[in-house]
C-alpha positions in Angstrom: 0.0 -0.2 -0.3 2.7 2.4 0.7 5.0 1.4 -2.9 1.4 2.3 -4.4 0.5 5.7 -2.5 4.1 6.7 -3.5 4.1 5.7 -7.3 0.8 7.6 -7.4 3.2 10.7 -6.0 5.3 10.5 -8.7 8.3 8.5 -6.7 10.3 5.8 -8.0 9.9 2.8 -5.8 12.2 -0.4 -4.9 11.0 -3.1 -1.9 13.4 -5.2 0.0 12.3 -8.6 2.5 13.5 -7.4 5.0 17.2 -5.9 6.8 19.7 -7.6 4.5 17.7 -7.5 1.4 17.6 -3.5 2.3 20.6 -3.2 3.3 22.1 -5.1 -0.3 19.9 -3.6 -2.6 20.6 0.3 -1.0 24.8 -0.6 -1.0 24.2 -1.3 -4.7 22.2 0.7 -5.3 21.9 4.0 -2.7 18.1 5.2 -2.5 17.4 9.4 -2.3 15.4 7.9 1.1 14.7 5.3 3.0 11.4 4.5 4.8 12.2 0.7 7.4 10.0 -0.4 9.8 12.0 -1.9 12.3 10.8 -5.5 13.9 12.6 -7.1 10.6 14.3 -11.2 9.8 17.4 -11.2 9.2 18.7 -7.7 10.1 16.4 -5.8 11.9 15.3 -1.6 11.2 18.1 -0.6 13.8 20.5 -2.4 12.2 20.3 -1.4 9.2 20.0 2.7 10.1 22.9 1.5 12.6 25.3 -0.2 9.2 23.8 2.3 6.7 25.6 4.9 8.9 28.3 4.1 9.0 28.9 3.9 4.8 30.7 7.9 3.4 27.8 7.4 0.3 24.9 7.3 3.4 26.2 10.4 5.2 23.1 12.5 3.9 20.0 9.9 2.8 17.6 10.4 4.6 16.0 7.5 6.7 12.1 7.6 7.7 11.1 4.7 10.5 7.3 3.3 10.0 6.7 0.8 12.6 4.4 0.6 15.3 7.2 0.3 17.9 5.5 3.8 19.9 6.6 4.5 22.6 9.3 7.8 23.5 11.8 5.6 23.9 11.8 3.6 20.6 11.4 6.9 19.0 14.6 8.4 21.3 15.4 5.2 19.8 15.4 6.0 16.3 16.7 9.7 16.4 19.7 9.0 18.3 20.8 6.3 16.0 20.2 8.9 13.1 16.2 8.7 11.2 15.0 12.2 10.3 11.8 11.3 11.1 9.5 8.5 12.8 5.8 8.0 12.0 4.3 5.0 13.9 1.3 3.2 13.6 -1.5 3.2 12.3 -1.0 6.2 9.6 -2.8 7.9 7.6 -1.4 7.5 3.3 -1.7 11.3 3.9 0.5 12.8 6.2 3.7 10.1 4.8 2.9 11.3 2.0 3.9 14.8 3.7 6.2 13.9 5.5 8.4 12.5 2.9 8.2 15.3 0.6 9.5 17.6 3.4 12.2 14.7 4.3 13.9 14.8 1.0 13.1 18.7 1.0 15.4 19.0 4.0 17.3 16.4 3.2 18.6 18.4 0.0 18.8 21.7 1.3 21.0 20.3 3.9 23.5 18.7 1.7 24.1 21.2 -0.2 25.0 24.8 1.6 27.2 22.1 3.7 28.9 20.9 0.3 28.7 24.6 -0.8 30.3 26.0 2.4 32.7 23.6 2.9 33.4 23.9 -1.1 34.4 27.1 -1.8 35.3 28.6 2.2 39.7 29.4 1.8 41.5 27.4 4.5 43.0 29.5 7.6 47.2 29.4 7.5 48.5 26.0 7.9 51.0 26.8 11.2 48.8 29.2 12.3 47.8 28.0 16.2 43.9 25.8 17.2 41.2 28.0 15.8 39.2 28.4 18.8 35.9 27.1 19.6 34.3 30.4 18.6 35.5 31.0 15.8 34.0 32.1 13.0 33.8 34.5 9.5 35.7 33.9 6.1 38.2 30.9 7.8 35.7 28.5 9.0 34.9 26.4 6.4 31.9 25.1 7.6 29.9 25.3 10.1 25.6 24.8 11.8 23.3 23.5 14.4 24.3 19.7 15.5 20.9 18.6 15.3 21.0 19.4 11.8 23.8 17.7 10.5 25.4 14.9 13.1 28.4 14.6 13.7 27.9 10.8 11.7 27.1 12.2 8.9 29.9 15.3 9.4 32.3 12.9 9.7 31.2 10.7 6.5 31.4 14.0 4.8 35.2 14.7 5.7 36.1 11.1 5.4 34.9 11.3 2.1 36.9 14.8 0.6 40.0 13.8 3.3 39.4 16.9 4.7 42.5 17.5 7.2 41.7 20.2 10.0 40.4 20.8 13.4 36.5 19.9 13.5 35.2 22.3 16.5 31.6 21.1 18.5 30.4 23.0 21.2 27.2 20.9 23.5 24.0 23.1 24.4 23.2 21.0 27.2 26.8 21.6 29.2 28.9 23.9 27.5 31.0 21.8 27.2 33.4 22.1 23.9 34.9 19.3 22.2 37.8 19.3 19.5 38.8 16.9 16.8 41.6 16.7 14.9 41.2 14.9 11.3 44.0 14.3 8.7 42.8 13.3 5.2 39.7 12.6 6.3 40.3 10.5 10.0 39.8 11.1 13.0 44.0 11.3 14.4 42.9 13.3 18.1 39.8 13.8 20.3 40.1 15.6 23.6 37.7 17.9 25.4 38.5 21.4 26.5 40.4 21.4 30.3 39.1 17.7 30.1 41.6 15.0 30.8 39.3 12.2 30.1 38.0 11.3 27.5 40.9 11.3 24.8 41.1 9.8 21.8 39.3 6.4 20.9 37.2 6.9 23.6 36.4 10.4 23.4 34.6 10.1 19.9 31.9 7.9 21.3 31.2 10.5 23.9 30.9 13.3 21.2 28.1 11.2 18.7 26.5 11.1 21.7 26.5 15.3 21.6 22.5 15.6 20.1 22.5 19.5 20.6 24.6 21.8 20.2 26.6 23.5 17.1 29.6 22.8 15.4 32.7 24.3 13.2 35.3 22.9 11.0 38.5 24.7 9.8 40.7 23.6 7.1 43.7 23.4 7.5 47.7 21.0 8.0 46.9 18.7 10.6 51.0 17.2 11.5 50.4 15.2 15.0 50.7 11.1 15.3 47.5 9.1 15.1 46.1 8.7 18.8 42.8 7.2 17.4 43.9 4.2 14.9 40.7 3.7 13.9 39.1 3.9 11.0 35.6 6.1 10.6 34.1 3.1 9.5 34.6 1.4 13.1 34.4 4.8 15.0 30.8 4.8 14.0 29.5 1.2 13.9 31.2 0.9 17.9 29.4 4.4 18.6 26.3 3.7 17.3 26.8 0.6 19.2 27.2 2.4 22.1 24.6 4.4 21.4 22.4 1.7 21.3 22.3 0.0 23.5 22.5 2.9 25.9 18.9 3.9 24.7 17.1 -0.1 24.9 14.7 -0.5 27.5 15.8 -1.8 30.6 19.5 -1.5 29.9 
């Protein structure tokens, strides 16, 4: 029924029998939007989205969960895994139609804005001091809200573009400042200002839990030892697993 409704609106729709089938089809032919249930055989919706979000070509692919799981805990879990919308069953097809249109429009605007700002801004001097947390202006290659562009999407985009520089995050909740030093798309050092711990890999996992705040990426040469020694895919997979466990009911 969902396929019929969306095809009548002019969308081209492909379907999958379960999460594993969806993962294989999506990686072969990346979709513009993924609508998924949660309770499925072989691979459930949580694992499907978590697995896709670790791949650079799915950094901005919007996801809508369409599921009978309607509790607040389930909704929070979905959004923390990177969902763009969450629609519990039963639902009205008119509402699904509107959410699909709005999600596609919003996702395209965010991706276009992020790529334009990253490609057009000049880098800062490579040997100057690290930019402050409040860095802005013509030397800030990229900046915005974590509510609009989450850290997983930022890291996959930086890896895909093989960017080097410093990604600064500021938490709305605590006003803590996190810094991720990126070389050729990989995080080589991570820390939180005025804290000894967590650092590096554990710091990345900690920062992945920040849902509200701001970020700025400043392009510059990063010449330092790799203290993280993990791929972006590993960091995002492990980070998503930890967030998933923390938000799982009864955990």
